[in-house]
C-alpha positions in Angstrom: -193.5 -46.0 -98.4 -190.8 -43.1 -99.0 -190.0 -43.3 -95.3 -189.2 -46.6 -95.1 -187.3 -46.5 -98.6 -185.5 -43.7 -97.3 -184.9 -45.4 -93.8 -183.1 -48.2 -96.0 -181.0 -45.7 -97.9 -180.1 -44.5 -94.8 -178.6 -48.2 -93.4 -176.9 -49.3 -96.4 -175.5 -45.6 -96.8 -174.2 -46.1 -92.7 -173.5 -49.7 -93.8 -171.2 -48.8 -96.9 -169.3 -46.4 -95.1 -168.7 -48.8 -92.5 -167.3 -50.8 -95.0 -165.6 -48.4 -96.5 -163.9 -47.3 -93.6 -163.2 -51.2 -91.9 -161.4 -51.5 -95.3 -159.5 -48.5 -95.5 -158.3 -48.9 -91.6 -156.9 -52.5 -92.8 -155.5 -51.1 -96.2 -153.6 -48.4 -94.1 -152.5 -50.8 -91.2 -151.2 -53.5 -93.7 -149.3 -51.0 -95.8 -147.5 -49.9 -92.7 -146.6 -53.2 -91.4 -145.6 -54.8 -95.2 -143.5 -51.9 -95.8 -141.2 -52.4 -92.8 -140.6 -56.1 -94.1 -140.5 -55.0 -98.1 -137.9 -52.8 -97.1 -136.1 -54.8 -95.0 -136.6 -57.5 -97.7 -134.7 -55.5 -100.4 -132.1 -53.6 -98.6 -130.8 -57.1 -96.9 -130.1 -58.6 -100.2 -129.1 -55.4 -101.8 -125.5 -55.3 -103.4 -123.6 -52.5 -102.1 -123.4 -50.7 -105.4 -126.7 -50.0 -105.4 -127.1 -49.2 -101.9 -125.2 -45.6 -103.5 -126.6 -45.7 -106.9 -129.9 -43.2 -106.8 -131.4 -44.5 -109.4 -132.2 -47.6 -107.7 -135.1 -47.1 -105.1 -137.2 -50.1 -104.8 -136.1 -52.8 -106.6 -132.5 -53.5 -106.9 -130.3 -54.2 -110.1 -128.2 -56.6 -108.6 -128.5 -59.0 -105.6 -126.1 -60.8 -103.4 -126.4 -62.8 -100.2 -123.1 -61.2 -99.0 -124.9 -59.2 -95.9 -126.8 -62.0 -95.1 -123.1 -64.1 -94.3 -122.0 -60.6 -93.1 -124.4 -60.4 -90.6 -124.2 -63.9 -89.3 -120.9 -63.7 -89.0 -121.4 -60.5 -86.4 -124.1 -61.5 -84.4 -122.6 -64.6 -84.0 -126.0 -66.1 -85.0 -125.7 -69.6 -83.8 -124.7 -68.9 -80.3 -126.9 -65.6 -79.7 -129.8 -68.4 -80.9 -128.5 -70.6 -78.5 -128.4 -68.5 -75.7 -131.5 -66.5 -76.5 -134.1 -69.8 -76.6 -132.5 -70.9 -73.8 -133.3 -67.9 -71.6 -136.3 -67.8 -72.7 -137.7 -71.3 -72.5 -135.9 -72.4 -68.8 -137.1 -69.2 -67.6 -140.2 -69.3 -68.9 -141.0 -72.7 -68.1 -139.6 -71.8 -64.2 -141.8 -68.4 -63.9 -144.9 -70.2 -64.8 -144.5 -72.8 -61.8 -143.1 -70.5 -59.5 -145.8 -67.8 -60.2 -148.2 -70.1 -60.0 -147.5 -71.8 -56.8 -147.5 -67.7 -55.2 -150.9 -66.8 -56.9 -152.4 -70.2 -55.7 -151.5 -69.7 -51.7 -152.9 -65.8 -52.6 -156.0 -66.4 -54.4 -156.8 -69.7 -52.3 -155.9 -69.5 -48.8 -156.0 -67.1 -45.7 -153.4 -66.2 -43.6 -152.3 -63.2 -41.8 -150.7 -60.6 -43.8 -152.4 -61.8 -46.7 -153.2 -58.7 -47.9 -150.2 -57.0 -47.4 -148.0 -59.6 -49.2 -150.3 -59.1 -52.2 -149.6 -55.8 -52.3 -146.4 -56.0 -51.9 -146.3 -57.7 -55.2 -148.3 -55.9 -56.9 -145.5 -52.8 -55.9 -142.9 -54.8 -57.7 -144.5 -53.9 -60.8 -144.1 -50.4 -60.2 -140.5 -50.3 -59.3 -138.3 -50.2 -62.5 -135.4 -51.9 -63.5 -132.6 -49.1 -63.1 -133.6 -48.9 -59.5 -132.2 -52.6 -58.5 -129.9 -53.1 -61.1 -126.5 -52.1 -59.3 -127.3 -54.4 -56.0 -128.2 -57.0 -58.6 -125.0 -56.8 -60.0 -122.9 -56.6 -56.9 -125.0 -59.8 -55.4 -124.8 -61.9 -58.9 -120.8 -60.7 -58.9 -120.3 -62.7 -55.7 -123.0 -64.5 -54.8 -123.5 -65.7 -51.3 -126.9 -67.2 -49.8 -127.7 -65.7 -46.8 -124.3 -64.9 -45.9 -123.9 -68.8 -45.4 -121.2 -68.8 -48.4 -119.1 -65.9 -47.3 -119.0 -68.0 -43.5 -117.7 -71.3 -44.5 -115.2 -69.5 -46.8 -114.0 -67.5 -43.9 -113.8 -70.9 -41.5 -111.9 -72.5 -44.5 -110.2 -69.8 -46.1 -111.5 -70.5 -49.2 -113.4 -67.9 -51.5 -116.8 -69.7 -51.7 -118.5 -66.7 -53.4 -119.6 -67.3 -57.7 -119.3 -65.0 -60.1 -122.7 -65.8 -61.6 -122.3 -62.7 -64.7 -122.6 -64.1 -67.8 -124.4 -66.5 -67.3 -128.3 -67.3 -67.8 -128.5 -67.9 -64.2 -129.0 -64.1 -63.7 -132.3 -64.7 -65.4 -133.1 -68.6 -64.0 -132.7 -67.7 -60.5 -135.4 -64.4 -60.0 -137.6 -67.0 -62.5 -137.1 -69.6 -60.2 -138.2 -67.3 -56.9 -140.8 -65.3 -59.0 -138.4 -61.8 -58.3 -138.7 -59.1 -60.5 -141.8 -56.2 -62.7 -142.4 -59.9 -64.7 -143.1 -62.4 -62.4 -145.4 -59.8 -60.5 -147.7 -59.1 -63.0 -147.5 -62.9 -63.7 -148.4 -63.7 -60.4 -151.4 -61.1 -60.5 -152.1 -62.9 -63.7 -152.5 -66.4 -62.1 -154.2 -64.7 -58.9 -157.6 -63.4 -61.0 -157.6 -66.7 -62.8 -157.2 -68.7 -59.8 -160.0 -66.7 -57.6 -162.0 -67.8 -60.7 -162.1 -71.2 -60.2 -164.7 -73.2 -58.5 -164.4 -74.3 -54.9 -166.0 -77.5 -55.6 -162.8 -78.6 -57.3 -160.6 -78.4 -54.0 -164.0 -79.9 -52.0 -164.0 -82.5 -54.6 -160.0 -83.1 -54.2 -160.1 -83.3 -50.4 -162.8 -85.7 -50.3 -160.9 -88.5 -52.4 -158.1 -87.7 -49.6 -155.9 -85.5 -52.2 -153.7 -82.9 -50.0 -153.0 -79.5 -51.0 -149.9 -79.9 -53.2 -151.6 -83.2 -54.9 -154.7 -81.0 -55.4 -152.7 -78.0 -56.8 -150.2 -80.2 -59.4 -154.0 -82.4 -60.5 -157.1 -80.4 -59.9 -156.0 -76.8 -60.5 -152.5 -76.8 -62.7 -154.9 -78.6 -65.2 -157.7 -76.5 -65.2 -155.3 -73.4 -65.7 -154.0 -74.2 -69.4 -155.0 -70.9 -70.7 -153.5 -68.9 -68.2 -150.1 -70.9 -68.1 -149.9 -70.8 -71.8 -150.7 -66.9 -71.7 -147.9 -66.4 -68.6 -145.6 -68.4 -70.8 -145.6 -66.6 -74.0 -145.7 -63.3 -72.0 -142.5 -64.6 -69.9 -140.8 -65.7 -73.7 -141.7 -62.5 -75.2 -140.8 -60.3 -72.1 -137.0 -62.8 -72.0 -136.7 -62.1 -75.9 -136.7 -58.1 -75.8 -135.0 -58.0 -72.3 -132.0 -55.7 -73.4 -131.5 -53.3 -70.5 -130.4 -56.6 -68.1 -128.6 -58.6 -70.9 -125.8 -55.7 -71.3 -125.2 -55.2 -67.8 -125.1 -58.8 -66.7 -123.5 -60.2 -69.6 -120.0 -59.9 -71.2 -119.7 -62.2 -74.2 -122.8 -64.8 -73.8 -125.6 -62.1 -75.3 -128.5 -63.0 -76.6 -129.7 -61.6 -80.2 -131.4 -58.5 -78.4 -127.5 -57.0 -77.7 -125.7 -58.5 -80.5 -128.2 -56.5 -82.7 -126.8 -53.3 -81.1 -123.0 -54.5 -82.2 -124.0 -53.8 -85.5 -124.5 -49.9 -85.3 -120.6 -49.8 -84.6 -118.4 -49.1 -87.2 -115.7 -52.4 -86.0 -118.9 -54.8 -86.7 -120.2 -53.1 -90.2 -116.4 -53.3 -91.5 -115.5 -49.4 -91.3 -118.6 -48.8 -93.7 -120.4 -45.5 -93.7 -123.3 -46.9 -95.3 -124.3 -50.3 -93.6 -127.9 -50.4 -94.3 -127.8 -53.7 -95.8 -125.6 -55.1 -93.4 -128.3 -53.9 -90.3 -131.1 -54.9 -92.7 -129.4 -58.3 -93.1 -129.3 -58.9 -89.9 -133.1 -57.3 -88.9 -133.9 -60.2 -90.9 -132.0 -63.1 -89.2 -133.2 -61.7 -86.1 -137.2 -62.0 -87.0 -136.6 -65.3 -88.7 
């Protein structure tokens, strides 16, 4: 009986220790996250006078909405939100479709060079954006399709190479053709998912007289809602956080990720040395 009671006490002590550690971990993580949000909220609505008052630490004495108004003006909020959302949604939808088509061929069909082609897709994940930034910039600055537009321009004597910079096409075109680091990753996700689907789906569709395209659209895609949702969310978040290419390609139609960095300049902050209120207000708008 003594041994049994000792074992029970040890189990209770172990369970108690596990619960204490679990709650300590959750409270610590919650504090780290909530502290950042609390800091943003307090400074976003804090008056400029309180920013330089050493007596004000957490709760402000004076509150104002001026920082929110100034931040919205500097960010060009309406225009920036439209640019950001349009890039996110259109690029996300295009990548969902183009990457699914490419991955379906790699997962369900056998053809010469299949492994080599898939290896090249995986290699695109390892290529840093900076390595291809300059060639892509030059191509977008004088866009041409296999030299066709240039040839037509020489024959007609007119310049037919449009400048695609500062437009959403710099993101839409790679999404259409499944090019780039993100598309390579999404093709890999799709391929692994398609390989796990039963072959009976396609066999049943073939018996019903469906061709490859009909099978893909009516059978495979409806059965891949989880993969589609995953790729779409990843694509939206990817383009939301895209900063490097946005700075490189855009001159005026900036998304929010670039507009937020403009607050670090003295011109955007009105020449103030302490622009924490404006910065935190912009972060709050960015989150919302």
